[in-house]
TORKOL-4160 file (C-alpha; in steps of 0.2 Angstrom, whole numbers, padded with zeros to 4 digits, m for minus):
209
<pt num="1" X="0000" Y="0000" Z="0000"/>
<pt num="2" X="0006" Y="0017" Z="m0004"/>
<pt num="3" X="0011" Y="0026" Z="0012"/>
<pt num="4" X="0000" Y="0040" Z="0019"/>
<pt num="5" X="0007" Y="0058" Z="0020"/>
<pt num="6" X="0013" Y="0062" Z="0038"/>
<pt num="7" X="0000" Y="0070" Z="0049"/>
<pt num="8" X="0004" Y="0089" Z="0051"/>
<pt num="9" X="0005" Y="0095" Z="0069"/>
<pt num="10" X="0007" Y="0113" Z="0073"/>
<pt num="11" X="0007" Y="0123" Z="0089"/>
<pt num="12" X="m0004" Y="0139" Z="0089"/>
<pt num="13" X="m0008" Y="0148" Z="0105"/>
<pt num="14" X="m0002" Y="0134" Z="0115"/>
<pt num="15" X="m0014" Y="0121" Z="0107"/>
<pt num="16" X="m0010" Y="0107" Z="0096"/>
<pt num="17" X="m0019" Y="0107" Z="0079"/>
<pt num="18" X="m0020" Y="0091" Z="0068"/>
<pt num="19" X="m0023" Y="0092" Z="0050"/>
<pt num="20" X="m0038" Y="0082" Z="0045"/>
<pt num="21" X="m0036" Y="0068" Z="0033"/>
<pt num="22" X="m0052" Y="0067" Z="0022"/>
<pt num="23" X="m0046" Y="0052" Z="0012"/>
<pt num="24" X="m0051" Y="0034" Z="0008"/>
<pt num="25" X="m0039" Y="0020" Z="0012"/>
<pt num="26" X="m0044" Y="0006" Z="0000"/>
<pt num="27" X="m0037" Y="m0012" Z="0000"/>
<pt num="28" X="m0041" Y="m0026" Z="m0012"/>
<pt num="29" X="m0039" Y="m0045" Z="m0013"/>
<pt num="30" X="m0041" Y="m0056" Z="m0028"/>
<pt num="31" X="m0048" Y="m0073" Z="m0025"/>
<pt num="32" X="m0055" Y="m0089" Z="m0032"/>
<pt num="33" X="m0070" Y="m0098" Z="m0024"/>
<pt num="34" X="m0060" Y="m0114" Z="m0020"/>
<pt num="35" X="m0042" Y="m0108" Z="m0020"/>
<pt num="36" X="m0042" Y="m0092" Z="m0010"/>
<pt num="37" X="m0032" Y="m0077" Z="m0013"/>
<pt num="38" X="m0023" Y="m0075" Z="m0029"/>
<pt num="39" X="m0009" Y="m0065" Z="m0037"/>
<pt num="40" X="m0014" Y="m0051" Z="m0049"/>
<pt num="41" X="m0016" Y="m0058" Z="m0067"/>
<pt num="42" X="m0001" Y="m0053" Z="m0077"/>
<pt num="43" X="m0011" Y="m0042" Z="m0089"/>
<pt num="44" X="m0020" Y="m0032" Z="m0075"/>
<pt num="45" X="m0009" Y="m0017" Z="m0075"/>
<pt num="46" X="m0018" Y="m0004" Z="m0064"/>
<pt num="47" X="m0032" Y="m0001" Z="m0051"/>
<pt num="48" X="m0042" Y="0014" Z="m0051"/>
<pt num="49" X="m0050" Y="0020" Z="m0035"/>
<pt num="50" X="m0066" Y="0029" Z="m0039"/>
<pt num="51" X="m0075" Y="0040" Z="m0026"/>
<pt num="52" X="m0091" Y="0048" Z="m0033"/>
<pt num="53" X="m0101" Y="0060" Z="m0022"/>
<pt num="54" X="m0118" Y="0053" Z="m0019"/>
<pt num="55" X="m0127" Y="0070" Z="m0023"/>
<pt num="56" X="m0117" Y="0073" Z="m0038"/>
<pt num="57" X="m0112" Y="0057" Z="m0046"/>
<pt num="58" X="m0103" Y="0066" Z="m0060"/>
<pt num="59" X="m0091" Y="0073" Z="m0047"/>
<pt num="60" X="m0078" Y="0059" Z="m0046"/>
<pt num="61" X="m0061" Y="0058" Z="m0039"/>
<pt num="62" X="m0050" Y="0044" Z="m0047"/>
<pt num="63" X="m0033" Y="0038" Z="m0040"/>
<pt num="64" X="m0022" Y="0026" Z="m0049"/>
<pt num="65" X="m0011" Y="0012" Z="m0041"/>
<pt num="66" X="m0003" Y="m0004" Z="m0047"/>
<pt num="67" X="m0013" Y="m0020" Z="m0045"/>
<pt num="68" X="0001" Y="m0028" Z="m0035"/>
<pt num="69" X="0000" Y="m0013" Z="m0022"/>
<pt num="70" X="m0015" Y="m0022" Z="m0015"/>
<pt num="71" X="m0020" Y="m0005" Z="m0008"/>
<pt num="72" X="m0019" Y="0014" Z="m0009"/>
<pt num="73" X="m0025" Y="0030" Z="m0002"/>
<pt num="74" X="m0036" Y="0043" Z="m0011"/>
<pt num="75" X="m0033" Y="0061" Z="m0014"/>
<pt num="76" X="m0041" Y="0073" Z="m0002"/>
<pt num="77" X="m0060" Y="0073" Z="m0003"/>
<pt num="78" X="m0073" Y="0085" Z="0004"/>
<pt num="79" X="m0083" Y="0078" Z="0018"/>
<pt num="80" X="m0099" Y="0069" Z="0014"/>
<pt num="81" X="m0107" Y="0054" Z="0006"/>
<pt num="82" X="m0099" Y="0044" Z="m0008"/>
<pt num="83" X="m0100" Y="0029" Z="m0018"/>
<pt num="84" X="m0083" Y="0020" Z="m0019"/>
<pt num="85" X="m0077" Y="0006" Z="m0030"/>
<pt num="86" X="m0062" Y="m0001" Z="m0039"/>
<pt num="87" X="m0059" Y="m0003" Z="m0058"/>
<pt num="88" X="m0046" Y="m0016" Z="m0063"/>
<pt num="89" X="m0038" Y="m0011" Z="m0080"/>
<pt num="90" X="m0027" Y="m0021" Z="m0092"/>
<pt num="91" X="m0012" Y="m0016" Z="m0103"/>
<pt num="92" X="m0024" Y="m0010" Z="m0116"/>
<pt num="93" X="m0033" Y="0002" Z="m0104"/>
<pt num="94" X="m0049" Y="m0009" Z="m0104"/>
<pt num="95" X="m0059" Y="m0011" Z="m0087"/>
<pt num="96" X="m0058" Y="m0030" Z="m0085"/>
<pt num="97" X="m0066" Y="m0031" Z="m0068"/>
<pt num="98" X="m0074" Y="m0019" Z="m0055"/>
<pt num="99" X="m0077" Y="m0021" Z="m0036"/>
<pt num="100" X="m0094" Y="m0020" Z="m0028"/>
<pt num="101" X="m0099" Y="m0002" Z="m0025"/>
<pt num="102" X="m0099" Y="0003" Z="m0007"/>
<pt num="103" X="m0108" Y="0018" Z="0001"/>
<pt num="104" X="m0097" Y="0027" Z="0013"/>
<pt num="105" X="m0096" Y="0043" Z="0023"/>
<pt num="106" X="m0080" Y="0053" Z="0022"/>
<pt num="107" X="m0077" Y="0063" Z="0038"/>
<pt num="108" X="m0062" Y="0072" Z="0045"/>
<pt num="109" X="m0052" Y="0056" Z="0047"/>
<pt num="110" X="m0047" Y="0042" Z="0035"/>
<pt num="111" X="m0061" Y="0030" Z="0029"/>
<pt num="112" X="m0056" Y="0012" Z="0026"/>
<pt num="113" X="m0064" Y="0002" Z="0012"/>
<pt num="114" X="m0060" Y="m0016" Z="0009"/>
<pt num="115" X="m0065" Y="m0026" Z="m0007"/>
<pt num="116" X="m0064" Y="m0044" Z="m0013"/>
<pt num="117" X="m0064" Y="m0047" Z="m0031"/>
<pt num="118" X="m0068" Y="m0065" Z="m0037"/>
<pt num="119" X="m0059" Y="m0070" Z="m0053"/>
<pt num="120" X="m0070" Y="m0085" Z="m0056"/>
<pt num="121" X="m0087" Y="m0079" Z="m0049"/>
<pt num="122" X="m0101" Y="m0066" Z="m0051"/>
<pt num="123" X="m0116" Y="m0060" Z="m0042"/>
<pt num="124" X="m0135" Y="m0058" Z="m0045"/>
<pt num="125" X="m0144" Y="m0042" Z="m0040"/>
<pt num="126" X="m0163" Y="m0040" Z="m0037"/>
<pt num="127" X="m0174" Y="m0025" Z="m0034"/>
<pt num="128" X="m0192" Y="m0026" Z="m0029"/>
<pt num="129" X="m0207" Y="m0015" Z="m0025"/>
<pt num="130" X="m0225" Y="m0017" Z="m0020"/>
<pt num="131" X="m0242" Y="m0012" Z="m0027"/>
<pt num="132" X="m0248" Y="m0007" Z="m0010"/>
<pt num="133" X="m0240" Y="m0004" Z="0007"/>
<pt num="134" X="m0230" Y="m0020" Z="0010"/>
<pt num="135" X="m0235" Y="m0032" Z="0024"/>
<pt num="136" X="m0219" Y="m0040" Z="0030"/>
<pt num="137" X="m0224" Y="m0047" Z="0047"/>
<pt num="138" X="m0211" Y="m0050" Z="0061"/>
<pt num="139" X="m0195" Y="m0060" Z="0060"/>
<pt num="140" X="m0205" Y="m0076" Z="0063"/>
<pt num="141" X="m0217" Y="m0073" Z="0048"/>
<pt num="142" X="m0212" Y="m0080" Z="0031"/>
<pt num="143" X="m0218" Y="m0064" Z="0023"/>
<pt num="144" X="m0203" Y="m0055" Z="0031"/>
<pt num="145" X="m0192" Y="m0063" Z="0018"/>
<pt num="146" X="m0189" Y="m0061" Z="0000"/>
<pt num="147" X="m0182" Y="m0077" Z="m0007"/>
<pt num="148" X="m0171" Y="m0078" Z="m0022"/>
<pt num="149" X="m0165" Y="m0095" Z="m0028"/>
<pt num="150" X="m0153" Y="m0098" Z="m0042"/>
<pt num="151" X="m0150" Y="m0116" Z="m0049"/>
<pt num="152" X="m0136" Y="m0120" Z="m0061"/>
<pt num="153" X="m0118" Y="m0125" Z="m0058"/>
<pt num="154" X="m0122" Y="m0123" Z="m0040"/>
<pt num="155" X="m0138" Y="m0120" Z="m0030"/>
<pt num="156" X="m0139" Y="m0105" Z="m0018"/>
<pt num="157" X="m0155" Y="m0098" Z="m0010"/>
<pt num="158" X="m0153" Y="m0080" Z="m0003"/>
<pt num="159" X="m0165" Y="m0072" Z="0009"/>
<pt num="160" X="m0168" Y="m0053" Z="0011"/>
<pt num="161" X="m0178" Y="m0043" Z="0022"/>
<pt num="162" X="m0194" Y="m0037" Z="0013"/>
<pt num="163" X="m0190" Y="m0019" Z="0019"/>
<pt num="164" X="m0173" Y="m0018" Z="0010"/>
<pt num="165" X="m0181" Y="m0016" Z="m0008"/>
<pt num="166" X="m0165" Y="m0023" Z="m0015"/>
<pt num="167" X="m0153" Y="m0037" Z="m0013"/>
<pt num="168" X="m0136" Y="m0044" Z="m0019"/>
<pt num="169" X="m0134" Y="m0063" Z="m0020"/>
<pt num="170" X="m0117" Y="m0073" Z="m0023"/>
<pt num="171" X="m0104" Y="m0076" Z="m0027"/>
<pt num="172" X="m0109" Y="m0089" Z="m0039"/>
<pt num="173" X="m0098" Y="m0099" Z="m0051"/>
<pt num="174" X="m0101" Y="m0093" Z="m0069"/>
<pt num="175" X="m0114" Y="m0101" Z="m0080"/>
<pt num="176" X="m0133" Y="m0102" Z="m0084"/>
<pt num="177" X="m0145" Y="m0102" Z="m0069"/>
<pt num="178" X="m0164" Y="m0104" Z="m0067"/>
<pt num="179" X="m0172" Y="m0091" Z="m0056"/>
<pt num="180" X="m0186" Y="m0092" Z="m0043"/>
<pt num="181" X="m0192" Y="m0077" Z="m0034"/>
<pt num="182" X="m0204" Y="m0076" Z="m0020"/>
<pt num="183" X="m0210" Y="m0068" Z="m0004"/>
<pt num="184" X="m0212" Y="m0081" Z="0010"/>
<pt num="185" X="m0217" Y="m0097" Z="0002"/>
<pt num="186" X="m0227" Y="m0089" Z="m0013"/>
<pt num="187" X="m0217" Y="m0086" Z="m0029"/>
<pt num="188" X="m0213" Y="m0090" Z="m0047"/>
<pt num="189" X="m0200" Y="m0094" Z="m0060"/>
<pt num="190" X="m0191" Y="m0080" Z="m0069"/>
<pt num="191" X="m0181" Y="m0080" Z="m0085"/>
<pt num="192" X="m0165" Y="m0089" Z="m0084"/>
<pt num="193" X="m0149" Y="m0078" Z="m0082"/>
<pt num="194" X="m0131" Y="m0080" Z="m0085"/>
<pt num="195" X="m0118" Y="m0076" Z="m0071"/>
<pt num="196" X="m0101" Y="m0070" Z="m0078"/>
<pt num="197" X="m0084" Y="m0068" Z="m0071"/>
<pt num="198" X="m0074" Y="m0059" Z="m0065"/>
<pt num="199" X="m0085" Y="m0052" Z="m0051"/>
<pt num="200" X="m0098" Y="m0046" Z="m0063"/>
<pt num="201" X="m0116" Y="m0042" Z="m0057"/>
<pt num="202" X="m0131" Y="m0048" Z="m0067"/>
<pt num="203" X="m0146" Y="m0037" Z="m0064"/>
<pt num="204" X="m0163" Y="m0047" Z="m0063"/>
<pt num="205" X="m0179" Y="m0038" Z="m0069"/>
<pt num="206" X="m0187" Y="m0029" Z="m0055"/>
<pt num="207" X="m0200" Y="m0038" Z="m0046"/>
<pt num="208" X="m0217" Y="m0032" Z="m0040"/>
<pt num="209" X="m0226" Y="m0040" Z="m0026"/>
C-alpha cells in the first residue's frame, strides 16, 4: 500500500492542531472460490480507486495504483457521502473487472474500504417494489423474507428482508442459472440468467409483489 502523508501537527496559542485527513484507504484482494487469494493476473496493469459524491455522481475523484500494491490512499476529498469502487484495468486500458460499489461517509479522518474481487465468480442483483403498502410481518413470519433461488452450476438460496427493496446474491460460479423469486413461500419462476466472471453483477428484472 502506498504510504500516507505524515500528519501535520502545529502549535498555535499553546494548542495542538491536527490536519484532517479526508481520504479513503482502499485495500483489495483477488480470490477464487475454491483456491483463496490469488496474485494479480499478469495483464492487469492498474487499479483505479473511484469515489463519486452521492449527490453529484458526475463529481468523481480517481486515483491510480498498481494492481500488485493491494491497496492505496485517495486524494483529499470533501466531507460527505460517496459511492466508492475499484476498476481493474489491463495493458490495453480496458476495465476488466470492478469491485462491488460501497456507500461510505467521508469525515475528518481516513475511511477504510476493503474489497474482494472474485476471478471465477459473479453476483445476481434483485430489486423489488409493492403495489400497496407491504406487509412484512415479524421475524417469525415467512412474509418477512424475499427469497431468491438460483440453480445451475451450483444452487444457492438467498433471503432478504422485505424492507430492503433490493438485494445482492453470490458469489456464484459462472454459468446459466434458473431463477425463482418469491415472498415467503409464494413465488414464481423468472427467466434464466447468465452469471459472468470476474466479479460481474447480473441485474434481474425488477419484481413487484
